[in-house]
N, C-alpha and C positions, 0 to 999 in steps of 0.2 A: 503493500499500501502505498504509496505517495499523498506529502500532506500537498494540495494544488493551494491554497488560501486559510488565514488566521479571523478569525468573528471573534472581537472583543467586544461582550452582550454589556453595558452598562448602564446600571436605573440611575437616572434625571429624577426629579422634583417640575424643574424647568425648562421645556426643549428647546425653544428657540433661546433662552441663555448658554445651554452647553451646547448648541451647534456652534452658535458663534463663538464662543470657546474653544472648541478642538477646528474648527475653519481662522479663526482669524488669528488665535496666536499657536497655534499648536501647527497650524496651515494644511491640516487634512481638504482635502477631496469632498467635498458634498456629490455624494451619489443619487442618494433619496432623500427625501424629510416630507415628515409629516406630526402632526399632534401626537402621538402616543410612538409613532418611532424613527427612527431614519438611520442612515448610512453614511458615515465620509471616510476615506480610504488614502492607501501610500501605500501606494505599489499594490502588493497580491493580501496586504492589513488592511482589515476593516474596524473602526470601531462602531457599535450598534447601539445609540445610547436609547433607554427607551422607558417611557412612563410606566409605573404602578397598574395604571388602567389597562396597557398594556399583555402587559406580565398575569395579569386576573384574566383577562378574554381567550390568552393562549392556554392556560392551563385547566383550565374549565371540563370538567368532565362532561361528557355527550348526556 
């Protein structure tokens, strides 16, 4: 098995502030942005800020 990319999921309270920090201070490129989930990248590494609401939705049993 070969690892082709890394994704770091981070819990955040303020998505706009988190995206601004990783974009403007760290220098990552915004791949996608929404109120509950965003992805920013540098090369193959991806930082994925997520809100508690998004995590609750994705882990809710059917």
